[in-house]
C-alpha positions in Angstrom: 72.0 63.5 104.1 71.0 65.2 100.8 73.1 68.3 100.0 71.6 68.6 96.5 69.8 71.8 97.3 73.0 73.2 98.7 71.9 75.7 101.3 68.1 75.8 101.7 66.9 75.8 105.2 65.2 73.0 106.9 61.6 73.2 108.0 61.4 74.8 111.4 58.6 74.5 114.0 59.3 77.9 115.5 57.0 80.8 115.0 58.0 82.9 112.0 58.8 86.5 112.7 57.0 89.2 110.8 59.0 92.3 109.7 58.8 95.2 107.4 62.4 94.9 106.1 65.6 92.9 106.7 67.3 95.8 108.4 64.4 96.5 110.7 64.2 92.8 111.7 67.9 92.3 112.4 68.3 95.6 114.2 65.4 94.9 116.5 65.8 97.1 119.6 69.4 97.8 118.9 72.6 96.3 117.5 74.9 94.4 119.8 76.7 91.9 117.5 77.6 91.2 113.9 77.3 88.1 111.8 78.8 85.1 113.6 79.5 81.5 112.7 80.4 80.5 116.3 77.1 79.2 117.4 76.8 75.8 115.9 75.6 75.1 112.4 73.5 78.3 112.1 74.7 81.7 111.2 73.6 84.4 113.6 73.2 88.2 112.9 72.7 90.3 116.0 71.6 87.3 117.9 69.1 86.1 115.3 69.5 83.2 112.9 69.9 84.1 109.2 70.2 82.1 106.0 71.9 84.0 103.2 70.6 83.8 99.7 72.8 86.0 97.5 73.5 86.7 93.9 76.6 87.9 92.1 76.2 91.5 90.7 79.4 93.2 89.7 78.7 96.9 89.7 81.6 97.7 87.3 80.1 95.4 84.7 76.8 97.2 84.1 75.8 100.8 83.7 74.8 102.5 87.0 71.5 103.5 85.5 70.6 99.8 85.7 71.9 99.0 89.2 68.6 99.5 91.0 66.7 97.4 88.4 69.0 94.4 89.0 68.9 94.7 92.7 65.0 94.8 92.7 65.0 91.7 90.6 67.0 90.0 93.3 64.6 91.2 96.0 61.6 90.0 93.9 63.2 86.5 93.8 63.5 86.4 97.6 67.3 86.9 97.8 68.6 88.9 100.8 72.2 89.7 99.8 74.2 90.9 96.8 77.8 89.9 96.2 80.4 91.9 94.3 84.1 92.0 93.6 86.1 95.2 93.7 88.5 95.5 90.7 91.8 97.0 91.8 92.9 97.7 88.3 89.9 99.9 87.5 90.1 101.8 90.8 93.8 102.4 90.5 94.4 102.6 86.7 97.7 104.4 87.2 100.1 104.0 90.2 98.8 106.4 92.9 95.8 107.6 90.9 92.6 106.3 92.4 89.1 106.5 90.8 86.0 105.7 92.8 83.6 107.3 90.3 85.1 110.8 90.2 87.6 110.4 87.5 87.4 111.4 83.8 88.1 108.0 82.2 85.6 106.1 80.1 85.0 103.6 83.0 84.7 106.2 85.8 80.9 106.3 85.9 80.9 102.6 86.6 83.1 102.9 89.7 81.1 104.8 92.3 81.3 102.0 94.9 79.9 104.3 97.6 76.8 104.8 95.6 76.4 101.1 94.9 76.7 100.2 98.6 74.3 103.0 99.5 71.8 101.7 96.9 72.0 98.1 98.3 71.1 99.4 101.7 68.2 101.4 100.2 67.0 98.2 98.5 67.2 96.2 101.7 70.0 93.9 100.7 73.0 92.8 102.7 76.3 93.0 100.9 79.1 90.4 100.4 82.1 92.4 99.3 85.1 90.8 97.7 87.9 93.4 97.3 90.8 91.1 96.3 93.6 92.2 95.8 93.3 89.3 93.3 89.7 88.6 92.2 90.0 86.3 89.1 86.4 86.6 87.7 87.6 86.3 84.1 89.0 89.8 84.4 92.2 91.2 83.0 95.2 90.1 85.2 92.7 89.0 87.9 92.0 92.6 88.7 95.6 93.4 89.5 96.8 96.7 87.9 99.1 96.3 84.9 101.6 98.8 86.2 102.9 96.2 88.7 104.6 94.5 85.8 106.9 97.3 85.0 109.0 96.0 87.8 110.9 93.1 86.1 111.3 91.3 89.5 107.6 91.7 90.5 106.1 88.7 92.4 102.3 89.2 92.8 100.3 87.6 95.5 103.3 87.3 97.7 105.3 89.1 100.3 107.5 90.8 97.7 107.9 94.3 99.3 107.1 96.3 96.2 103.9 94.4 95.8 102.8 94.7 99.4 103.5 98.4 99.3 100.9 98.8 96.5 98.5 96.5 98.2 98.7 98.6 101.3 98.1 101.8 99.2 95.1 100.2 97.5 93.5 99.3 100.8 94.2 102.7 102.3 92.1 104.2 99.5 89.4 101.5 99.5 88.8 100.7 103.2 87.3 104.1 104.2 84.5 103.4 101.8 83.9 99.8 103.0 84.2 100.8 106.7 81.4 103.3 106.1 79.1 100.5 105.1 80.1 97.7 107.4 77.6 96.4 110.0 78.2 98.5 113.2 79.2 97.2 116.6 76.3 99.0 118.3 73.5 101.5 117.9 70.4 101.4 115.7 71.6 102.4 112.3 72.4 99.2 110.2 74.8 99.0 107.3 74.8 96.4 104.5 78.3 94.8 104.6 78.2 91.8 106.9 80.9 89.4 105.5 84.4 89.6 104.2 86.6 87.1 102.4 90.0 86.4 103.7 91.7 84.0 101.3 91.5 81.2 98.9 88.7 81.4 96.3 85.8 83.5 97.4 83.7 84.8 100.3 81.7 87.7 101.6 84.5 89.9 102.5 87.4 88.5 100.7 91.1 89.1 101.2 92.3 87.0 98.3 90.5 85.1 95.6 91.2 81.4 94.8 94.5 81.4 96.7 94.4 77.7 97.4 93.8 77.0 93.7 96.8 79.2 93.1 98.9 76.3 94.5 101.4 78.5 96.4 101.6 78.3 100.1 102.3 81.8 101.4 100.6 82.2 104.7 102.5 85.3 105.6 101.1 87.1 102.6 97.5 86.1 103.5 98.0 87.2 107.0 99.4 90.5 105.8 96.3 91.1 103.7 93.9 90.0 106.4 95.6 92.2 109.0 95.7 95.1 106.7 91.9 94.9 106.3 91.2 94.5 110.0 93.7 97.1 111.1 92.3 99.4 108.5 88.9 99.4 110.3 87.0 96.5 108.6 86.8 94.6 111.8 83.1 94.0 112.4 82.3 91.5 109.7 82.4 87.8 109.3 85.6 86.8 107.5 85.5 83.7 105.3 87.6 81.7 102.9 86.5 80.0 99.7 87.7 77.6 97.1 86.9 74.2 95.8 87.3 71.6 98.5 90.1 69.8 96.6 92.4 72.8 96.2 91.2 75.4 98.6 93.3 74.6 101.5 96.8 74.2 100.2 98.3 75.8 103.3 95.8 78.7 103.1 93.5 77.6 105.9 92.6 80.2 108.5 91.3 78.4 111.6 89.9 81.8 112.7 87.6 82.2 109.8 84.7 80.2 108.3 85.6 78.1 105.3 83.2 77.9 102.3 83.1 75.9 99.1 82.8 76.5 95.4 81.7 73.9 92.9 79.3 73.1 90.0 78.7 69.4 90.6 79.1 66.6 93.2 77.4 68.5 96.0 77.3 65.6 98.4 81.1 65.0 98.2 81.9 68.7 98.4 79.7 69.3 101.5 81.0 66.2 103.2 84.6 67.4 102.6 83.7 70.8 104.0 82.1 69.3 107.0 85.2 67.3 107.7 87.4 70.4 107.4 85.3 72.3 110.0 83.1 70.1 112.1 80.1 71.7 113.7 80.2 74.9 111.6 77.7 76.2 109.1 78.0 74.7 105.7 78.2 77.4 103.1 78.3 77.1 99.3 80.0 80.4 98.4 79.9 79.8 94.6 77.6 77.5 92.8 78.4 77.8 89.1 75.0 77.6 87.5 76.4 78.7 84.2 79.7 79.1 82.4 81.5 81.4 80.0 82.0 80.7 76.4 85.2 80.5 74.4 85.8 81.9 70.9 85.4 79.2 68.2 83.3 77.0 70.4 79.6 76.6 70.9 77.3 78.3 73.4 77.4 77.0 77.0 73.8 76.2 78.1 72.7 74.3 81.2 69.2 73.1 82.0 67.2 75.5 84.1 67.0 72.9 87.0 70.8 72.7 87.0 70.8 75.9 89.0 69.3 73.8 91.8 71.7 70.9 91.3 69.0 68.9 89.6 68.9 65.7 91.7 66.5 67.0 94.3 64.6 69.6 92.3 61.0 68.7 92.2 57.9 70.1 90.4 55.7 70.3 93.5 56.0 72.3 96.8 55.4 69.1 98.7 58.4 67.4 97.2 60.5 70.5 97.6 59.5 70.6 101.3 60.4 66.9 101.8 63.9 67.7 100.4 64.3 70.8 102.4 63.5 69.0 105.7 66.6 66.9 105.2 68.9 70.0 105.4 70.1 71.8 108.4 69.0 75.4 108.9 71.4 78.3 108.5 73.3 77.1 105.5 73.5 80.1 103.1 73.5 79.9 99.3 75.4 82.1 97.1 74.2 81.9 93.5 77.0 82.9 91.3 75.9 84.4 88.0 72.5 85.3 89.5 72.9 88.4 87.4 74.9 88.1 84.2 77.3 91.0 83.7 77.3 93.1 80.6 80.6 93.7 78.9 84.3 93.3 79.6 85.4 96.5 77.8 89.1 96.0 77.4 89.2 93.6 80.3 88.5 90.1 79.0 90.7 88.1 81.4 91.1 84.8 79.6 92.7 84.5 76.2 89.8 82.6 74.8 86.9 84.2 76.5 84.4 86.1 74.4 83.4 89.7 75.4 80.0 89.0 77.0 79.1 88.0 80.5 76.0 86.2 79.6 76.9 83.0 81.4 73.5 81.3 80.9 72.6 82.5 84.4 69.4 83.6 86.1 69.3 86.9 84.4 70.6 87.3 80.9 73.2 89.8 79.7 70.7 92.7 79.4 69.0 91.9 82.7 65.8 90.1 81.7 64.4 87.0 83.3 65.2 83.4 82.4 63.7 80.0 83.2 66.5 79.6 85.8 65.3 82.7 87.5 61.8 81.2 87.8 63.1 77.9 89.1 65.3 79.5 91.7 62.7 81.9 92.9 60.2 79.1 93.5 62.7 77.2 95.8 63.9 80.3 97.6 60.3 81.2 98.4 59.8 77.7 99.9 63.0 78.0 101.8 62.2 81.4 103.2 58.7 80.2 104.3 60.1 77.1 106.0 63.4 78.3 107.2 64.9 80.7 109.8 64.5 84.0 107.9 61.8 86.5 108.8 58.6 86.7 106.8 59.0 89.7 104.5 56.7 91.0 101.8 58.1 90.1 98.4 58.1 93.1 96.1 56.7 93.0 92.6 59.0 92.1 89.8 60.3 95.1 87.7 59.0 95.2 84.2 61.5 93.8 81.7 63.5 96.5 80.0 62.5 97.1 76.4 64.7 96.5 73.4 64.4 97.8 69.9 65.3 97.0 66.3 66.7 100.2 64.8 67.3 98.6 61.4 70.3 98.7 59.1 72.9 101.4 59.1 75.2 102.1 56.1 78.9 102.6 56.6 79.5 106.1 55.5 83.3 106.6 55.8 86.5 104.8 56.5 90.1 105.5 57.5 93.3 103.5 57.1 95.4 102.8 60.2 98.3 104.7 58.6 96.0 107.8 58.1 94.8 107.5 61.7 98.3 107.4 63.1 99.6 110.2 60.9 96.7 112.6 61.6 96.9 112.0 65.3 100.6 112.5 65.5 100.9 109.3 67.5 104.5 109.2 69.0 106.9 106.7 67.8 109.9 105.3 69.7 113.0 103.5 68.5 114.0 100.3 70.1 116.4 97.5 69.2 113.8 94.8 70.0 110.1 94.5 70.8 109.2 95.3 74.4 106.3 94.5 76.7 103.7 97.2 76.8 104.2 97.7 80.5 107.8 98.5 79.8 106.7 101.4 77.6 106.8 103.5 80.8 110.1 104.8 79.4 108.1 106.4 76.6 104.5 106.8 77.6 104.9 108.0 81.2 105.5 106.1 84.5 102.7 103.5 83.9 103.4 102.3 80.4 100.5 100.8 78.4 97.9 98.6 80.1 96.0 97.3 77.1 95.7 97.9 73.4 97.6 97.3 70.2 101.3 98.1 69.7 102.4 98.9 66.2 106.0 97.7 65.6 107.5 99.0 62.4 110.5 98.4 60.2 110.8 101.0 57.5 112.9 101.1 54.2 113.4 97.3 54.3 114.6 96.0 50.9 113.4 92.5 50.1 114.4 90.6 47.1 111.8 88.7 45.1 110.8 85.3 46.6 109.8 84.0 50.0 110.9 85.5 53.3 110.6 84.5 56.9 110.3 86.9 59.9 111.5 85.4 63.2 110.3 86.8 66.5 112.1 85.6 69.6 110.6 85.4 73.1 107.5 84.1 74.8 104.8 85.3 72.4 101.3 85.4 74.1 99.5 87.6 71.6 98.2 87.6 68.0 100.5 89.1 65.4 99.1 90.9 62.3 102.1 91.1 59.9 101.6 93.9 57.3 103.8 94.6 54.3 103.0 98.0 52.8 99.8 98.1 54.8 98.5 94.7 53.6 98.3 91.7 56.0 100.4 88.8 54.7 100.2 86.2 57.5 97.3 83.9 58.0 94.6 84.8 60.5 93.4 82.7 63.5 90.5 80.6 62.3 90.5 77.8 64.9 90.8 77.5 68.6 94.3 76.1 68.1 95.4 79.4 66.5 94.0 81.5 69.2 96.0 83.4 71.7 94.9 86.8 72.9 94.6 89.7 70.5 95.0 93.1 72.3 92.7 96.0 71.7 93.6 99.6 70.9 92.0 103.1 71.0 93.1 106.7 71.3 91.1 109.1 73.3 90.1 112.5 71.8 91.5 111.5 68.5 91.4 113.5 65.2 89.3 111.7 62.7 89.3 112.9 59.1 87.0 110.3 57.5 87.1 109.4 53.8 83.7 108.7 52.3 85.3 106.3 49.9 85.3 103.1 52.0 87.0 101.1 49.2 90.3 102.4 50.5 89.8 99.8 53.2 87.6 97.1 51.7 89.9 96.4 48.8 92.5 94.6 50.9 93.1 92.8 54.2 94.4 95.6 56.4 93.4 97.4 59.6 90.9 100.2 59.2 88.4 102.2 61.0 84.8 102.3 59.7 82.2 104.9 60.6 78.4 104.8 60.6 75.7 107.0 62.0 72.7 105.6 64.0 69.9 108.1 64.1 67.4 107.6 67.0 64.1 109.3 67.4 62.7 109.5 70.9 64.1 108.0 74.0 66.8 105.4 73.3 66.3 101.8 74.5 68.6 98.8 74.6 69.6 97.2 71.3 72.1 94.8 69.8 74.8 95.6 67.2 74.8 93.1 64.4 77.8 93.1 62.1 76.3 90.5 59.8 72.8 91.5 58.8 72.8 89.2 55.8 74.5 86.3 57.5 78.2 85.5 58.0 80.1 86.8 55.0 83.6 85.4 54.6 84.7 88.6 52.9 83.4 91.2 55.4 83.8 92.1 59.1 86.4 89.5 59.9 87.4 90.6 63.5 87.5 93.9 65.4 86.2 96.2 68.1 83.0 98.2 68.1 82.6 101.7 69.7 79.3 103.5 70.3 79.7 107.3 71.0 83.3 106.6 71.9 82.7 103.7 74.3 84.2 100.3 73.6 81.4 97.7 73.6 83.7 94.8 73.0 84.9 92.6 70.3 83.2 90.9 67.3 84.7 88.0 65.4 83.1 85.9 62.7 84.4 82.6 64.2 81.8 83.0 67.0 80.0 81.9 69.0 78.9 85.5 69.9 77.4 87.3 67.0 75.8 90.5 68.4 77.0 93.0 70.9 74.7 94.4 73.6 74.3 98.2 73.4 72.7 99.5 76.7 70.4 102.5 76.2 72.5 104.8 78.5 75.2 104.8 75.9 72.9 106.0 73.2 71.4 109.5 72.7 68.5 111.0 70.8 69.6 112.1 67.4 72.8 111.0 65.7 75.0 108.4 67.4 78.6 107.7 66.2 79.4 104.1 65.5 83.0 103.1 64.9 84.3 99.7 64.1 88.0 99.1 64.2 88.4 96.2 61.8 91.7 94.3 61.7 90.9 92.6 58.4 88.3 93.6 55.8 85.1 95.6 56.7 81.7 95.7 55.1 79.2 98.3 53.8 76.6 98.1 56.5 75.7 96.9 60.0 72.4 96.6 61.8 70.8 97.1 65.3 68.5 94.3 66.4 65.9 93.9 69.1 67.1 90.5 70.1 70.5 89.2 71.3 72.3 86.4 69.4 74.9 84.4 71.4 75.2 81.5 68.9 76.7 82.4 65.5 74.4 80.4 63.2 71.1 80.5 65.2 69.9 84.0 64.3 
């Protein structure tokens, strides 16, 4: 058996059904059953076979103005489902305060899950929903809210009572939205959510992500989450588990649910292992990693276009593709992870070495335009849809690629030292005998403490005699320290991957900014400063890319920092690379003057630029 193409259907001799839309076809004369894996090796939806071709599209990682564009690019490729995680920490940023798009935070407009699910239905796409509680996805704390850590005894992903109480509260807020959009038990009105993940790594309606890989056997915890979801009304979907076949099932197997697999190579071995774990069931690749994230101080990850199809059986002719497809059983779905590459990670980069872009060398790039991989996959999905069990549907035209623009160079027109910023904003200070974790700042900042950002520890009126001195910090340090003496950094900066931990990020909302037009107050020494520039746009804004290094990498300017456009955090720049430019989506720009602020931790420069092309490799643009 050849599993190289993972989940493409076999050639069938049955007459292909014609339909106007997915929902019309699978509703038929009425709904009597949901998605099922109990009828042999073929998935069945409302009594009809279905093969799922889906793509990862995380609604909270792109501006909602672009949601429909990305979904239509999926449909134009022949995909029939969209997969998304649900990030608990964004939807409950403070304990007991939930935000599903109606809040007043900078991320609120990204969080209207109801609108996203409704749009998927409008675009004739089924939905694979993955609500966690833990989601991984290179996201801060795996999507768990930071306030959990203010409990010094907290044990996440376990039956620890305080943790389960918050899990229950989260699902009490989330499930009414998901229930509204789950495939119904009966009637004629379809809804898009047809699958749910229960444990281990991933799945359509997921209870817990990568639990098997977590290496802790806690079946009671998984059962609690599963029962919470079902008892909360999400009870008419197919539940699945998902992880790599080597780690997925460390006591986390649910015989009641369908197991799926995640991998990026060795497809034959993985599919054989999955078949042994659940004989006679549909074989499902939940995640095929056709790309990968980059690390700071390393090169750009790129895979060949045909790698998305697991190369070995990808051919250049329809005849060869058909021959390969005939060797596969029907009904095996394919989930293409990184179908759509996300945009930014805001404050939420979840791995200490991961750069702030979600361009994983996937089928669509970071700003949503087509790649060679997109073309390769679309060709094979088209063959599979024509030969497999799915209905014959008209394929919509591809959306026109979104425009980008070079707005040219912009001079830095003002600067402000960190001391000035803190003084003018009256930022509160607190006395402690020793440094504390930011989550423990609940004693000073309110009940939730601080979830991300910088903490400025100060010792004042310290008398140092001439000569060398050593500062000793005890504890488990998992951060980057900038040691300033009289406002000037005196310790060395991270310049190699071995130096790298995880610098935090910092911003104050509605701050008072009294800028100084003399930027030399900041450029004359290595010290944290804010720099301001104004980008003036005539006409309707379009996507662009912020370039801190318009004349090439300058060892004396723009060392490392964060970039903000009209108050929104685009992410982090760092001259060690590989990422060089930051994507600026048009919805964050406005006609006329746009405020650009760079919070530089070292030494800034005199100008920046806005380019029409991205640059994800430091020295290749």
